[in-house]
N, C-alpha and C positions, 0 to 999 in steps of 0.2 A: 806396527807394532814387530820390534826384532826379534830373532827366536828365545833371545838372552831371557830377554822382558817375559817372556811366555813360560819359559821355566821356571823364573822366579815366582812367577803368579802359582804355580802348579807346588810348589815347593811349601809357598806360605801357606795353602789352603786343603794340602796334604792329597792333590791331585796326582794320580799312577796314571801314566799312558803318553806316547806320541802319535799318535793315530793322527792324518791331516785332520781330518773332520772335528777332531778333537779341539786339536788346537785352532782351526778357525772358530770353535763356539766359544771358546775362552779369547779369542781374541775382539771379537766382537760384544763380548760381555765388559771388557775392559774399556773397549771405544765409549759405549754409551751410558758407560758407569758415571763420569762426569755431568752429565746430564739429568735434568728431571724426565727425562721421556718415559713414558710407559713400556715393558718389557713382557712379550708371552712366549713362556719358555715351552717348548714340546718336546716331546720323547717319552718312550716307555715306561712304564713302570720301572722303577727300583733302575736305573740310568745313571742317577746321581743330580736329578735336576736343582735341588735345594742345595746344592754346593755354589751355581751359577747365580742363586738369587744372593749368598756370600757374598760372592765375587762384585756385586754391583754394590751392594749397601757398603759395603770397604772398600772401597776407591771412588766414592760419590762423596758429596762437601756434607753426606747425613750422616758420615759415619761414626761421631758420636749422638746421635740420636738413638731414640730405642729400635730395632727388629723385633718384630715378631710373625712369625711363621703359623699359616692357620688353614690347616685339612679342613676344606670346604664339605667334603664328603661325612666328615665325621663327626659334622654341626646337626641333629634335628632340625628340620625343616620349620619347626614353630620356635625355636629358639634362636636361629640364626642372625633374626635383624636384631635382635635383645644383644648380641651375643657384639659382632659388628659395630652398630651403633647405637648400643644402649638404652635404659628404659627411664623411664619417671616413677615414682614410687604408685603402686596402686594401677599400675599400667595393664594387669595379668591378675592371674589367679598366681602367690606366692611372690610377688613384687614387693617386696613389705620397705623396700627401701629404694630409692634413687640409684642407678649402677651406671657408669661410665663403660664406652664401648670403646673397641678395638681402635678404630679411627680417629677417635677423642684420646686417647692413651698416647699414642702415636704420635701425636702430633711434630711434627718436624723430622721425623723418622723414616722408616721403610715396611710396610704390611706385605710379606709373599704371601699369595691365596693360592695353594695346591687344589691341584682337582677342582680348576672353577667350573668347569661343567656339570660338575653335579649343583652349583648354585642354584635354588629357586627363582622361579622367570620375577616373583615379586623383589625379591633381594636384590636381584640384576639390576631392575629399573633403579633402586636404590643406589648402588653401585653405580651406574651410569652419570648420574648428578655429582657424585662427590669424585669423579674423573674429570668432570665436565667443568663445573662452578666450585669444586672443593665446600661443597655445602652436604647438612646433612640432617636429618632430624631425630629424636630419638624416640623410641616406640612410648606411647602414650602422651607426646607434648608435640606442641606445633609450634616451638619455637627453632628458627633457622640457624644452626651452628655452622661456624667456618673451620676447618681443620684443612691441614698441608702437610700431606703423606704422599710419599709415591707409592704407586703400584706397581708389584710384581706379581704375574701369575704364570702359572704354572699348567696343564693339562697330558695327562694321555692317550687321549683321543683327539680326531679330527673331529673341532669346530663347526667348522662348515657342515658337516653333516648333521649338527646337532641345530644348525640353524635353519638347514632345510628342513629338517623334522621338526620343527618348532618349537624345540626345547631350550635355544637360546637365542637369546636377541642381537639381531644381527647389525645393529647399533654400537651394543658392546663390544660384540666381536673386532670389528675396525677402530674402536677406541683402544681395545687393549694390546692389539697388534701393530703396534706403531713401530716396534722395533723387532725383530722373529728371531727366536735363538732356539737351533736346533741340535737338542743332544741326541749325539751315535748311541744307536744300542749295540750293546757289548760284541755280540757275533761279528759287527762290523769292523772294530777295532783289532781285527788282526794277533799281533804278539803282545798285545796290553792284557791280552786274557793270562796270560805265564806269569807277565811283570805283576797283576795285581793278585794273582793266587801265590804267588813267593811271597809278596809284604804281607797279604792275610795270616798266611802259616807263620811266618818272622812274629807278628806282634801275637799270635797265639803261644809262639814257642817262649816266648819272654815275658808272658804275663803269666803263664805256669810252669815256668822253670825246666822245658821238656827240650827235646833235640827237634829243632824243624823238619817237617815233611821237605823230600826231596822228590822230582819227578824222575823217571828214565826220559830217553826221547822218544821214544814209540808211545809214552802215557803223555810226553807233551803236545805230541801231534792230535793225539785223541782228544785232548781236551781244547786246543783252540778251536777242533772244527767242529766241536759243541755248538749250539745254535743257543743255549742257555736263553729261554725264552723270562726267566726273573731278573736276567743283565745281574748287574755287579753285586744285588741283596742276593741273589741265589750262590753266585760264584760264593762269597764270602760263608755262605752256611755250607757249602761244600766243603771248603778247604778247613772250616771247623769240624767239620765231623769227621775227616779224615784223620785231623792231625789228633782229635781223643781217640778213636777206635784202633786206628792201627797200629799193631806192636813193630812192624819193621816199617821204619821210616824210610824206607826206599821203596815206591810204588810204580809199577808197572801199568803197562797199557790193560793187561788182564784182569789185573786188580780194580784199576779205577773204574773199569768198566761197570764194576758190581755197585758202586755210588752213585754213577750217572742213571738218571727216570731213564723209561723206553722213550721210544723214537717220538717226538712232538710232533708229528703231524700223520697222520693216515692215509695209507691209499686205499681205501676204501672211496668208492663211486660217493660224489657228493651228492645231495639232492639241492636242486635250483629252488629259490623262493620263488612262491605262485607271481605270475605276472613279470618274472628275469627271464623270461623266455623258457622252452621247451615244458615237461609236461612237470606236473607237482603232487611228487607221488609218497607226501606226506601223509595224508589218511587214508593210502592204499595197504593191505596187506600183501605178503610172499606172494600170494595165490595170485592177486589183481595185477600187480605191477608184470607176473610171467605173461596173462592172459595178453597185456594192454603188448607188450611189446614182442609177442607172437602175431597177433594181429598186426602189428607194422610190418611185420617182416612177410607177412602174408601179401601184404598189401602192393610192397614194393618189389616183389614177386611177379605178382599179377602185371605190374607196369613193365616190367622186363619184358616178360613174356609178350606182351601185344608190339614193343620193339622190335624184337627177334623177327615175329610173325611180319611184321612190316616191312622189315628189310629184305624177307624171304621171298616175298611176293612183290617185290618193286616197287610198293607204295612207301618208301623209307620216307621219316620226316625229315626237316630240313639238318645239315650236317650238325650244324652247333645245337640244337635241341636232342639231337640223338647222344651226342659225346657228350652233354651237361647230365641227364639220365642214365647212362652208364655208368659216369663218373659216380654220381650219386649215391648209384647201387653196388657197387664194385665192394660192398662187404658183405653182401649175401655169400659173393665164391668163397670169402674165405670162412664164414662159417659152417657152409659145406664142404670146406677141405678141400675145395677146388682152385684153382689158378684163375687169379681175376684174369679177363680178358681187355680189363681197362683199368690198371689203378689210375688212383686218385691223383698221383703226383703225375704232372708234364714233364715229357721228356723224349728222347728221340726213341722211336722202334726199333728192335733188334729185328733179327732175321724172319721171327715168325710174327711179328707184326704185335708184340708189346713193348710197353713203354718203359723206358730208361732213365733214371733222373737226369733233369738238367735237359736245354734244349726246346727245341719243338716240339707238338704234338705230331704224332704217324699219323696217316692217314686210317681209315675206319675200313676194316677188310673183311668179306662179307664171305662164305663159302656159298654160294649158290647151287650147288648141286642137290643140297637138301630138298630144295623145291623144284625138283624131277624138268628144271630147263632143257629144253634144247632147240640149240643155235639152228637145226636144221628143220624145225619146225613153221609154217607158214603163219603169219598174223593172224590171218583169217581161221587156222585149224586150233589157234590158240585155246586151249579152257579153263576158265577157271578152277584154280585145284579149292575144293572143299576143307576148310579147316574147321573143326567142330572144337569149341572150347569145353573142356573139362569143367562141369559144374561145382565150383569150390564147395568144398564141407566147411557148414556154420558150427559145428560141433567145436567149442572151447576144448572138450575132454580130448577128440581124434584130433588136434591139433598138439595140445599137451603127446600125447599118447606117442604121436609121429615125431615132433621133436627128441621126445627120449631116446626111442630106439635109433633115430639117426645120430646121437650122441653116444649111445653107448658102442654103435657101429665103427663112427669114427674112431675112438678111443679102445677097440678089440675088446669088450665091456668090460674096461677097468673104471668104476664106479666114481672112485675118486677125482679123475680128470675129465669125466662123465659130467659130475656135477660141478666141478668148478666152470666147465662150454657151457654151460645151461645158467650158469651165475645162481645157483643155489647151494644148500647145504648137503652134505651127503647125508645125514639124517632125514631131510627132505627128499631126496631123492629114492630114498630106503622106503619111505612112506610112499610115493606114486609110483613105486615097482609092484608094493602089494596090493596097492588100490587096483592097478590096472592089471592084475594079474601077471606083471611080467620079473616075476625073481627067478625064472628060470633061464632069462635073456643073459 
């Protein structure tokens, strides 16, 4: 399909934009339209999936037949079978007369099933029979009826995930997904964002007879960098809102910022779902989480002490094991405000034996002077140096108090930064200081 033909389709159906992914989706829709193949349109909510169903219907031999768009998520589960396939008189309470369903009414036309993932499993079985044999049965009837309807489905979720969760039939998924079309989200369409904004503001100004809104270059850059989780629907609402409220018809970046929602993504640590690896902290309080982190850190430090002790006495583990253990525990040095002797990234060693980015790992260097090793001593006169391991305290309060003191010392008693380092709020830190009588610290 030529670029001119794609542009012609855009003009006919009011599609704005020149993003390559958008052009490809239009090309696929135009190619599959003359056939009777089932199409599954995927894309985020508000990205314009219904426009593609209209393209498919209008360019198909069924263009003179009826086109019906149905939102499967908006029909109650108890009535969706009746809506789609019809019912007989007396089939259920309130069925005072027989009624034709959408599949019977649109015989020879096209049905667009939006939010297909929300369709109940029982209705999915009925839909599968229509797709495979063109047959359906009204609710409350035993008579099989025929229909010739083309189905175009759409969803904003991953249907394979729904299949694995047992909420969507696998055979129906493969029957619907004969020809997939992916509609790109607005954030991936680059300059199309500003083109659509201008279109919406121009339509608003024409309708209400006001001067259209214009954006300064810095405002255009801000607009095109915004993620727009609501896609085209959100952009249209934004354009109309600015058109109504702004007295100055030229909007700069500072003014545009007041209309954009706060950042859509949070920088806070995410809780992993249970069984997805790591600990499940969802049922723990802030105090419990802190204790668990302190215990993990204590255990890692104990393992590291053992390795250093073995290196000092000459009973060192294999180099690969030592290097891996030191690399895994390198974060302990950064937590204590000290330089790590074994950073996690492999690289060539500098003059002090530390790693630099890139290149092979440097050999492990151990200072043997602390072990009181004397080359002049005879092997027979060598004595084992006793090493007494200090008994680790098991008091949670003592561990917590020790970590608070270390954080305060590290940040020169600046409680705000100490609280950030500990991963707790300032209010919690003040409460802990009062609890352990450290307010003067």
